[in-house]
C-alpha positions as CSV (number, residue, x, y, z in Angstrom):
1,M,9.4,-40.8,9.6
2,K,9.0,-44.5,10.4
3,K,9.6,-45.1,14.1
4,T,12.5,-47.2,15.2
5,L,11.3,-50.5,16.0
6,T,11.6,-51.1,19.8
7,L,9.6,-53.5,21.6
8,L,9.2,-51.8,25.0
9,S,8.8,-48.2,23.8
10,I,4.9,-48.5,23.1
11,F,2.5,-45.9,24.2
12,I,-0.7,-46.7,22.0
13,K,-1.9,-49.8,20.4
14,F,-5.2,-51.4,19.7
15,T,-6.4,-54.9,19.1
16,F,-10.1,-55.6,19.4
17,G,-10.9,-57.6,22.4
18,L,-13.1,-60.7,22.1
19,A,-15.6,-61.8,24.6
20,A,-14.4,-64.3,27.1
21,Q,-14.0,-67.6,25.5
22,T,-11.9,-70.8,25.4
23,I,-8.9,-70.0,23.1
24,I,-7.7,-73.1,21.1
25,T,-4.0,-72.5,19.9
26,P,-1.6,-75.0,18.3
27,P,1.1,-76.6,20.4
28,L,3.4,-73.8,21.6
29,E,6.3,-75.7,20.0
30,S,5.0,-74.5,16.6
31,Y,5.7,-70.8,17.5
32,L,9.2,-71.3,19.0
33,G,12.3,-70.0,17.2
34,I,14.4,-66.8,16.4
35,Y,12.7,-64.3,14.1
36,S,14.4,-61.7,12.1
37,S,13.2,-58.8,9.9
38,K,14.7,-57.5,6.7
39,K,13.8,-53.9,7.8
40,S,15.5,-54.0,11.2
41,S,18.5,-55.3,13.0
42,L,16.1,-56.6,15.8
43,R,15.8,-60.3,16.4
44,I,13.2,-61.7,18.6
45,T,13.4,-65.1,20.3
46,I,10.2,-66.8,21.1
47,S,10.5,-69.6,23.8
48,K,8.2,-71.1,26.5
49,N,8.1,-71.8,30.1
50,D,5.6,-74.7,30.7
51,T,2.4,-73.4,29.3
52,T,3.4,-69.7,28.8
53,L,5.0,-68.2,25.6
54,I,8.1,-66.0,26.3
55,A,9.3,-63.3,23.9
56,Q,12.7,-61.6,24.2
57,A,14.2,-59.1,21.7
58,N,18.0,-59.0,21.5
59,G,19.4,-56.7,24.4
60,Q,16.1,-56.5,26.1
61,N,14.3,-58.3,29.0
62,A,12.2,-61.2,28.4
63,F,8.4,-60.9,28.9
64,P,5.4,-63.4,28.9
65,L,2.8,-63.6,26.2
66,E,-1.0,-64.2,26.8
67,A,-3.1,-65.9,24.1
68,H,-5.7,-63.6,22.8
69,A,-6.9,-65.7,19.9
70,K,-5.6,-68.4,17.7
71,D,-2.1,-67.5,16.6
72,Q,-2.5,-64.1,18.3
73,F,-0.7,-63.3,21.6
74,M,-0.5,-60.1,23.7
75,Y,1.7,-58.3,26.1
76,Y,-0.9,-56.1,27.7
77,K,1.5,-54.1,29.9
78,A,3.3,-52.7,27.0
79,G,0.6,-53.1,24.3
80,I,2.4,-55.4,22.2
81,E,0.6,-57.7,19.7
82,L,2.1,-60.8,17.8
83,L,0.3,-62.6,15.1
84,F,1.8,-65.9,14.0
85,N,1.5,-67.8,10.6
86,T,3.1,-70.9,11.4
87,S,2.6,-72.4,7.9
88,K,5.0,-69.5,6.6
89,G,7.2,-69.2,9.6
90,E,6.0,-65.6,9.9
91,M,5.4,-63.5,12.9
92,T,3.8,-60.0,12.7
93,V,4.4,-57.4,15.4
94,N,2.0,-54.5,15.8
95,Q,3.3,-51.5,17.8
96,D,1.5,-48.2,17.8
97,G,0.2,-49.0,14.3
98,D,3.7,-49.7,13.1
99,I,3.5,-53.3,11.7
100,S,6.6,-55.3,11.0
101,L,6.9,-58.7,9.5
102,F,9.5,-61.2,11.1
103,I,10.7,-64.5,9.6
104,R,11.7,-67.6,11.7
105,D,15.4,-68.4,11.0
106,N,16.0,-71.5,9.1
107,F,12.3,-71.9,8.3
108,T,11.7,-74.0,5.1
109,P,8.3,-73.0,3.5
110,V,6.1,-75.5,2.1
111,M,6.7,-75.6,-1.7
112,G,4.4,-73.5,-3.9
113,I,3.0,-71.3,-1.2
114,A,5.2,-68.3,-2.2
115,Q,4.4,-68.7,-5.8
116,N,0.5,-68.7,-5.6
117,P,-1.5,-65.4,-5.1
118,T,-3.1,-65.1,-1.7
119,I,-6.6,-66.3,-1.5
120,Y,-8.8,-65.4,1.4
121,Q,-11.7,-67.7,2.6
122,P,-15.0,-66.2,3.3
123,E,-14.9,-67.0,7.0
124,D,-11.6,-65.3,7.4
125,M,-12.8,-62.1,5.6
126,Q,-16.0,-61.9,7.5
127,A,-14.3,-62.4,10.8
128,D,-12.1,-59.5,10.1
129,L,-15.0,-57.3,8.6
130,N,-16.9,-58.0,12.0
131,K,-13.7,-57.1,14.0
132,F,-13.3,-53.8,12.0
133,K,-17.0,-53.1,12.4
134,S,-17.1,-53.6,16.2
135,A,-14.0,-51.5,16.6
136,L,-15.2,-48.7,14.7
137,I,-18.6,-48.8,16.6
138,K,-16.8,-48.8,20.0
139,T,-14.2,-46.4,19.3
140,H,-14.8,-44.0,16.4
141,P,-16.3,-40.6,17.6
142,G,-17.4,-39.6,14.2
143,L,-18.7,-42.9,12.8
144,Y,-22.2,-41.5,12.4
145,T,-21.5,-38.0,11.3
146,N,-22.4,-38.6,7.8
147,Q,-24.5,-41.8,8.1
148,S,-27.0,-43.5,10.4
149,P,-26.2,-46.5,12.4
150,E,-28.9,-48.4,10.1
151,K,-27.0,-47.2,7.1
152,F,-23.6,-48.4,8.3
153,E,-25.1,-51.8,9.1
154,E,-26.7,-52.1,5.7
155,T,-23.3,-51.2,4.1
156,V,-21.5,-53.9,6.2
157,D,-24.2,-56.3,5.3
158,K,-23.7,-55.8,1.5
159,L,-20.0,-56.1,1.9
160,M,-20.4,-59.4,3.9
161,L,-22.2,-60.7,0.8
162,E,-19.3,-59.6,-1.4
163,T,-17.0,-61.9,0.8
164,S,-19.4,-65.0,0.5
165,K,-16.9,-66.6,-1.9
166,P,-13.0,-66.9,-1.8
167,L,-11.3,-63.6,-3.1
168,L,-7.9,-62.5,-3.8
169,A,-6.3,-60.7,-1.0
170,T,-6.1,-57.4,-3.1
171,D,-9.9,-57.9,-3.8
172,F,-10.6,-58.0,-0.1
173,Y,-8.4,-54.9,0.5
174,K,-10.7,-53.0,-2.0
175,I,-13.8,-54.1,0.1
176,V,-12.3,-52.7,3.3
177,L,-11.5,-49.5,1.4
178,K,-15.3,-49.2,0.7
179,M,-16.2,-49.8,4.2
180,I,-14.0,-47.0,5.3
181,A,-15.1,-44.6,2.5
182,T,-18.6,-44.6,3.7
183,I,-17.5,-43.0,6.9
184,H,-16.2,-40.0,5.0
185,D,-13.6,-39.1,7.3
186,D,-10.0,-38.2,6.1
187,H,-8.4,-39.4,9.4
188,T,-9.8,-43.1,9.0
189,S,-7.8,-45.1,6.6
190,V,-6.9,-48.6,5.4
191,K,-3.5,-50.1,5.1
192,A,-2.2,-53.4,4.0
193,F,0.7,-55.2,5.8
194,N,3.3,-58.0,5.3
195,H,2.9,-59.7,1.9
196,L,-0.2,-57.9,0.8
197,G,1.5,-54.6,1.8
198,D,4.4,-55.4,-0.3
199,I,2.1,-56.3,-3.2
200,I,0.3,-52.9,-3.2
201,A,3.4,-50.9,-2.3
202,N,5.2,-52.5,-5.4
203,Q,2.3,-52.0,-7.8
204,K,3.3,-49.9,-10.9
205,W,1.6,-46.5,-11.5
206,L,0.0,-45.1,-14.5
207,P,2.5,-42.6,-16.0
208,F,0.2,-39.6,-15.9
209,Q,-0.4,-36.8,-13.5
210,I,-4.0,-35.7,-14.0
211,Y,-6.4,-32.9,-13.3
212,V,-10.1,-33.4,-12.8
213,K,-12.4,-30.7,-14.3
214,D,-16.2,-31.1,-14.5
215,E,-15.8,-34.8,-14.1
216,R,-13.4,-35.2,-16.9
217,I,-9.8,-36.4,-16.6
218,F,-7.0,-34.3,-18.2
219,I,-3.3,-35.2,-18.5
220,V,-1.1,-32.4,-17.2
221,N,2.2,-34.3,-16.6
222,N,3.0,-37.0,-19.2
223,L,5.6,-39.3,-17.7
224,S,5.3,-42.2,-20.3
225,N,7.4,-42.5,-23.3
226,L,4.5,-41.9,-25.6
227,Q,4.0,-38.5,-27.4
228,I,0.8,-37.6,-25.8
229,P,0.4,-33.8,-25.5
230,E,-0.2,-32.3,-22.0
231,G,-3.8,-31.2,-21.9
232,S,-5.1,-34.4,-23.7
233,E,-8.3,-35.7,-22.1
234,I,-8.5,-39.4,-21.0
235,L,-11.7,-40.8,-22.3
236,A,-11.3,-44.4,-21.3
237,I,-8.9,-46.8,-19.9
238,D,-9.5,-50.5,-20.8
239,D,-12.9,-49.6,-21.8
240,H,-13.7,-48.1,-18.5
241,L,-15.0,-44.6,-19.4
242,S,-13.6,-41.6,-17.4
243,N,-16.8,-40.8,-15.6
244,E,-17.1,-44.6,-14.5
245,I,-13.6,-44.4,-13.4
246,L,-14.3,-41.4,-11.1
247,S,-17.3,-43.1,-9.8
248,E,-15.6,-46.0,-9.0
249,I,-12.7,-44.1,-7.2
250,L,-15.4,-42.2,-5.1
251,E,-16.7,-45.7,-3.8
252,H,-13.2,-46.5,-2.4
253,F,-12.0,-43.2,-1.3
254,S,-13.4,-40.1,0.4
255,S,-12.7,-36.8,2.3
256,D,-14.3,-35.1,5.3
257,G,-18.1,-34.8,4.5
258,I,-19.9,-36.0,1.6
259,S,-18.8,-33.4,-0.9
260,E,-17.0,-35.2,-4.0
261,S,-15.0,-32.3,-5.5
262,P,-12.3,-32.3,-2.8
263,T,-11.7,-36.0,-3.3
264,L,-11.4,-35.6,-7.1
265,H,-9.0,-32.5,-6.6
266,K,-6.7,-34.7,-4.4
267,L,-6.3,-37.2,-7.4
268,G,-3.9,-34.7,-8.9
269,V,-2.1,-33.5,-5.8
270,S,-2.2,-35.8,-2.9
271,Y,0.6,-38.5,-2.7
272,F,-1.8,-41.0,-1.0
273,T,-4.5,-40.8,-3.6
274,L,-2.6,-39.8,-6.8
275,F,-4.6,-41.0,-9.8
276,G,-1.8,-43.0,-11.3
277,K,-1.1,-44.8,-8.0
278,I,-4.6,-45.8,-7.0
279,Y,-6.0,-46.7,-10.5
280,P,-4.1,-50.1,-10.3
281,Q,-5.5,-50.8,-6.8
282,I,-9.1,-50.4,-7.9
283,F,-9.1,-51.6,-11.4
284,G,-6.1,-54.3,-11.1
285,E,-2.5,-54.0,-12.0
286,K,-1.5,-54.9,-15.7
287,S,1.6,-54.9,-17.6
288,S,0.0,-52.3,-20.0
289,Y,-3.1,-50.4,-20.3
290,N,-5.0,-49.3,-23.4
291,I,-5.7,-45.6,-23.2
292,S,-8.3,-43.9,-25.3
293,Y,-7.7,-40.0,-25.3
294,R,-8.6,-36.9,-27.2
295,D,-5.4,-35.4,-28.5
296,Y,-5.0,-31.9,-27.2
297,K,-3.3,-30.6,-30.4
298,S,-5.3,-32.4,-33.1
299,N,-8.6,-33.0,-31.2
300,K,-8.7,-36.4,-32.6
301,I,-9.7,-39.5,-30.5
302,L,-6.6,-41.9,-30.4
303,T,-5.8,-45.0,-28.6
304,A,-2.4,-46.0,-27.2
305,Q,-0.9,-48.9,-25.1
306,V,0.8,-47.4,-22.1
307,E,3.3,-49.2,-19.8
308,P,3.1,-48.3,-16.1
309,L,6.1,-46.9,-14.0
310,S,7.5,-48.1,-10.6
311,E,7.0,-45.3,-7.9
312,Q,10.7,-44.5,-7.9
313,N,10.6,-44.0,-11.7
314,Y,7.4,-41.9,-11.6
315,I,9.0,-39.5,-9.0
316,A,12.2,-39.3,-10.8
317,L,10.7,-38.5,-14.0
318,K,8.4,-35.9,-12.7
319,E,11.3,-34.2,-11.1
320,K,13.4,-34.3,-14.3
321,R,10.5,-33.3,-16.7
322,Y,8.3,-30.9,-14.5
323,P,10.6,-29.6,-11.7
324,L,8.6,-26.4,-11.5
325,T,5.5,-28.5,-10.5
326,I,7.2,-30.0,-7.4
327,P,5.5,-28.4,-4.2
328,S,7.7,-26.7,-1.7
329,A,8.6,-28.8,1.4
330,D,8.6,-25.8,3.6
331,A,5.8,-25.3,6.2
332,F,5.4,-21.7,5.4
333,N,6.5,-18.8,3.1
334,F,6.3,-15.1,3.1
335,T,6.6,-12.6,0.4
336,L,5.9,-8.9,0.3
337,N,5.7,-6.5,-2.5
338,K,5.8,-2.8,-1.2
339,Q,5.4,-1.3,-4.6
340,R,2.1,-3.2,-5.4
341,N,1.2,-3.0,-1.8
342,H,0.4,-6.7,-1.1
343,A,1.8,-9.5,0.9
344,I,1.3,-13.3,0.6
345,I,1.6,-15.7,3.7
346,K,1.7,-19.3,2.2
347,I,1.0,-22.1,4.8
348,N,1.5,-25.6,3.5
349,R,0.8,-27.2,6.9
350,F,0.3,-26.2,10.6
351,F,3.4,-27.7,11.9
352,K,7.0,-27.0,10.9
353,D,8.9,-30.2,11.6
354,S,6.9,-32.2,14.0
355,F,3.9,-31.9,16.4
356,H,6.3,-31.6,19.4
357,E,8.2,-28.7,18.1
358,P,8.4,-25.6,20.4
359,E,4.9,-24.0,20.8
360,N,6.3,-20.6,19.9
361,T,7.5,-21.8,16.3
362,F,4.4,-20.5,14.5
363,P,3.7,-17.4,16.6
364,D,7.2,-16.2,16.2
365,Y,7.0,-16.6,12.5
366,Y,3.7,-14.8,12.4
367,K,5.1,-12.0,14.4
368,K,7.9,-11.6,12.0
369,C,5.6,-11.4,9.1
370,F,3.2,-8.9,10.6
371,K,5.9,-6.8,11.7
372,E,7.1,-6.4,8.2
373,I,3.6,-6.0,7.0
374,S,3.1,-3.1,9.5
375,A,6.4,-1.5,8.8
376,N,5.7,-1.3,5.1
377,K,2.0,-0.3,5.5
378,I,0.7,-3.2,3.5
379,K,-3.0,-2.9,2.8
380,N,-3.8,-6.1,0.9
381,L,-2.9,-9.5,2.4
382,I,-3.4,-13.0,1.0
383,I,-3.4,-16.1,3.3
384,D,-2.8,-19.0,0.9
385,L,-4.0,-22.3,2.5
386,R,-4.3,-24.3,-0.9
387,D,-3.2,-27.8,-0.5
388,N,-2.6,-27.3,3.2
389,S,-2.1,-30.8,4.8
390,G,-3.3,-29.9,8.2
391,G,-1.5,-30.0,11.5
392,K,-2.3,-28.4,14.8
393,A,-5.3,-26.2,14.9
394,G,-3.7,-24.1,17.7
395,N,-1.2,-22.9,15.0
396,A,-4.2,-21.6,12.9
397,A,-5.6,-19.9,16.0
398,Y,-2.4,-18.0,16.5
399,L,-2.8,-16.5,12.9
400,L,-6.2,-15.2,13.8
401,Q,-4.9,-13.2,16.6
402,Y,-3.8,-10.5,14.0
403,F,-7.2,-10.1,12.7
404,I,-9.9,-10.4,15.5
405,D,-11.0,-7.7,17.7
406,K,-12.2,-9.7,20.8
407,P,-11.1,-12.9,22.5
408,I,-12.2,-16.3,21.0
409,I,-11.9,-19.9,22.0
410,P,-11.7,-21.6,18.6
411,A,-12.7,-25.2,19.8
412,K,-15.9,-25.7,21.8
413,E,-14.8,-29.2,22.9
414,K,-12.6,-32.4,22.2
415,I,-14.2,-35.7,23.2
416,T,-13.5,-39.4,23.0
417,L,-15.9,-42.3,23.5
418,G,-14.1,-43.5,26.5
419,N,-11.4,-43.2,29.0
420,D,-8.3,-45.6,29.6
421,E,-10.5,-47.9,31.6
422,Y,-13.1,-48.0,28.8
423,F,-10.5,-48.8,26.2
424,L,-8.8,-51.3,28.5
425,K,-12.1,-53.2,28.9
426,T,-13.1,-53.1,25.1
427,T,-9.7,-53.4,23.6
428,G,-7.5,-55.1,26.1
429,V,-4.9,-52.4,25.9
430,K,-4.0,-49.6,28.4
431,L,-3.8,-46.2,26.8
432,R,-2.6,-42.9,28.2
433,L,-5.6,-40.7,27.4
434,N,-6.3,-39.7,31.1
435,E,-2.7,-38.7,31.6
436,D,-2.3,-36.8,28.4
437,Y,-5.7,-35.1,28.1
438,G,-7.1,-35.0,31.6
439,L,-10.4,-36.8,30.5
440,A,-13.5,-36.1,32.4
441,R,-16.8,-38.1,32.0
442,Q,-19.9,-36.2,30.7
443,M,-23.6,-36.7,31.1
444,N,-23.9,-38.5,27.7
445,G,-21.2,-41.0,28.6
446,T,-18.5,-39.5,26.5
447,F,-15.2,-38.1,27.9
448,K,-14.2,-34.4,27.4
449,V,-10.7,-33.2,27.3
450,T,-9.7,-30.8,30.1
451,K,-6.0,-30.7,29.7
452,Y,-5.0,-28.3,26.9
453,D,-1.3,-28.6,26.7
454,A,-1.3,-30.3,23.4
455,L,-4.6,-28.9,22.1
456,R,-4.2,-25.1,22.6
457,E,-7.3,-24.4,20.4
458,L,-9.4,-25.2,23.6
459,E,-8.0,-22.1,25.3
460,K,-8.6,-18.4,24.8
461,F,-6.9,-16.4,22.1
462,D,-6.6,-12.6,22.6
463,P,-6.4,-10.1,19.8
464,I,-2.7,-9.0,19.1
465,E,-2.8,-5.2,19.1
466,E,0.8,-4.8,18.0
467,Y,0.9,-5.2,14.2
468,H,-2.8,-5.8,14.0
469,F,-3.9,-6.0,10.4
470,N,-6.9,-3.8,9.3
471,G,-6.7,-4.0,5.5
472,K,-8.1,-6.3,2.9
473,L,-7.8,-9.8,3.6
474,V,-8.3,-12.7,1.2
475,V,-7.9,-16.5,2.0
476,L,-7.2,-18.9,-0.9
477,I,-8.6,-22.5,-0.5
478,N,-9.1,-25.6,-2.6
479,G,-9.9,-29.4,-2.2
480,G,-6.4,-30.1,-1.0
481,V,-7.0,-28.2,2.1
482,V,-7.5,-31.0,4.7
483,S,-7.8,-31.4,8.5
484,A,-6.7,-28.3,10.5
485,G,-6.4,-26.4,7.2
486,G,-10.1,-26.7,6.8
487,T,-10.7,-25.5,10.3
488,A,-8.4,-22.5,9.8
489,A,-10.5,-21.5,6.8
490,G,-13.7,-22.0,8.8
491,L,-12.4,-19.9,11.6
492,F,-11.3,-17.0,9.2
493,K,-14.9,-17.0,7.8
494,E,-16.5,-16.9,11.2
495,Y,-14.3,-14.5,12.9
496,T,-12.6,-12.1,10.5
497,N,-13.7,-10.0,7.4
498,A,-11.7,-12.5,5.1
499,I,-13.0,-13.3,1.5
500,L,-12.5,-16.9,0.7
501,V,-11.6,-17.7,-2.8
502,G,-11.2,-21.0,-4.6
503,R,-12.9,-24.2,-4.1
504,E,-14.5,-26.1,-1.2
505,T,-12.0,-27.5,1.3
506,S,-11.6,-31.2,2.0
507,G,-11.3,-30.7,5.7
508,Y,-14.4,-29.8,7.7
509,A,-15.0,-26.1,8.5
510,G,-16.0,-26.6,12.1
511,T,-15.6,-30.2,13.2
512,G,-13.1,-33.0,12.9
513,N,-11.5,-36.1,14.1
514,G,-7.8,-37.0,14.8
515,V,-4.9,-36.1,17.1
516,Q,-4.8,-39.6,18.7
517,K,-5.2,-42.7,16.6
518,I,-5.0,-46.4,16.9
519,S,-4.7,-49.2,14.4
520,I,-6.7,-52.5,14.1
521,L,-4.9,-55.4,12.5
522,G,-7.1,-58.1,10.8
523,G,-6.5,-61.3,12.6
524,H,-7.0,-63.5,9.5
525,T,-6.1,-61.1,6.7
526,E,-3.3,-58.7,6.0
527,T,-5.4,-55.6,6.3
528,A,-5.7,-53.1,8.9
529,I,-7.6,-49.8,9.7
530,T,-6.7,-46.7,11.5
531,I,-9.3,-45.1,13.7
532,P,-9.1,-41.5,15.3
533,L,-10.0,-41.3,18.9
534,L,-10.6,-37.6,19.5
535,H,-13.5,-35.7,18.0
536,G,-13.4,-31.8,17.9
537,V,-16.3,-29.3,17.6
538,Y,-15.3,-25.6,16.8
539,A,-17.0,-22.5,17.4
540,I,-18.4,-22.2,14.0
541,N,-22.1,-21.8,12.9
542,P,-23.6,-25.4,13.5
543,I,-25.2,-25.2,10.1
544,I,-21.8,-25.2,8.2
545,Q,-19.7,-27.2,10.7
546,K,-20.0,-30.5,8.9
547,R,-18.8,-29.7,5.4
548,G,-15.7,-28.1,3.9
549,A,-15.2,-24.3,4.2
550,I,-17.2,-22.8,1.1
551,P,-15.5,-19.9,-0.8
552,D,-17.3,-16.8,-1.4
553,Y,-15.9,-16.7,-5.0
554,E,-15.5,-20.1,-6.6
555,I,-12.6,-19.9,-8.9
556,S,-10.4,-22.8,-10.3
557,N,-7.9,-23.2,-12.9
558,S,-8.9,-24.2,-16.5
559,V,-6.9,-27.0,-18.1
560,Q,-5.2,-24.2,-20.1
561,D,-4.4,-22.4,-16.9
562,V,-2.6,-25.5,-15.6
563,L,-0.7,-26.0,-18.7
564,E,0.5,-22.5,-18.7
565,N,1.3,-22.5,-15.0
566,R,-1.2,-19.7,-14.5
567,D,-3.0,-19.1,-11.2
568,A,-6.6,-18.2,-11.9
569,A,-7.5,-17.6,-8.2
570,M,-4.5,-15.3,-7.5
571,E,-5.2,-13.4,-10.8
572,F,-8.8,-13.0,-9.8
573,V,-7.9,-11.5,-6.4
574,F,-5.5,-9.1,-7.9
575,K,-7.8,-7.8,-10.6
576,N,-11.2,-7.8,-8.9
577,L,-10.5,-7.6,-5.2
578,F,-7.3,-5.7,-4.8
579,K,-7.8,-3.7,-8.1
580,I,-4.0,-4.4,-8.8
581,K,-3.1,-4.9,-12.4
582,T,-1.1,-8.1,-12.9
583,K,2.1,-8.3,-15.0
């Protein structure tokens, strides 16, 4: 849920600190006025006191602003960043990665500006690419997990060449996507804000939900007004062959590690990378698209002109036409079949409502499940992690206590590249890392987390003797398992007798970044990147730490299975591992 905009309730924020230099700003009068936002009742007055710019939100105390760069001002004490665009009467407020646009009251824009598409000049794009590059090098603890420093430099150099001529704002956004995709980290992302953010957010989606199988694209939900049967294969869109489309997507989006199958899986299930949503971002938005497809019923190759849908209509039509395919919003679910002697614990994420919920939320739920499993003498158990969206690794460790026979410490360490003083020096912003995580400097210059309140996976977990499970254990995984979900699968493989069934996870099995993040706004473009600050290493065999958890049995649905709502992995488990006949 988006945080309520309050100027003085800031805990974390980032803007990259420039070297000491003379900052040339326009006359302060050009910034003065009262600014309002369409998305908030907050109004901010910008005034001046001699040579100092002053900001004051309605009902709050005034505070001085310090010039950080041209049109960029900071209030370091609270970590507030203001970016002005005087030609449009705009002020962008960045707080903890929440970016809000304010417009000066009674401002009259220059005629024609709003009607023209935004064009970025080379010097502006390259300045922001350099800003993003420098911030990544100085703050990202996993920047070189999947690439060398030389490879990263080479990538940035190539992107600099792509920005050697003026580009549409949407084209520069794609360049930043490519920059971040090379890191192969699910917790590092790109976002657009202000006008560019509105353009991308309002792009219409291709009206298909798809399933990728063997580098081929199949329609499983048809949300268009055309009679294209589910199961039809998309061969090309506007002369872009399907394998070209997938290859281009992989240049702009990635998962943890360099495996491609998890990213392709998420095209059909993840809201953030749904195929219909990101296709216009990469190939350009159009009023209609020419689709060439192989008809599922007739096997003929046909062509149709398809009109896109707004996000709202896409979601509404999916709920109406395909209600059974809407995933559950529950964090977890438990079913038990005493007659067939099996139970299933489905975990969609490793937090229930928020990261700040009571620590006993998951342990209490697990205890309830295993008490019932024990009482009914169940000998076959499935832990279904498929499409798990992550959360707290400690909540995964609590689950392992019912299977391990000796104590374990799931995480070997959590580190960051600096402490509060380091980030204050390199970013100009004071963070609370020391207070929250008890950072201690190591010999290699990084800082280790020593305070485990919020990171329970760094502590010891003892076996739970009461209700301990000794039967056959299967863990279901797929490419939609991210972050702590991948860690959970890795821990199950390392410390229990679990059999993993499905496809490789998106989240790493034994390492990962996240927990604490910062946002870096471009100073010249309406693009921003989000960087994780903490890097975790788990007590998993080092050889397999840096890729997703690998199944013992690789099982995935066929297109026919998807259309018939069959679960190939679940059927495989019952038939071949539990030796239970399916109905």
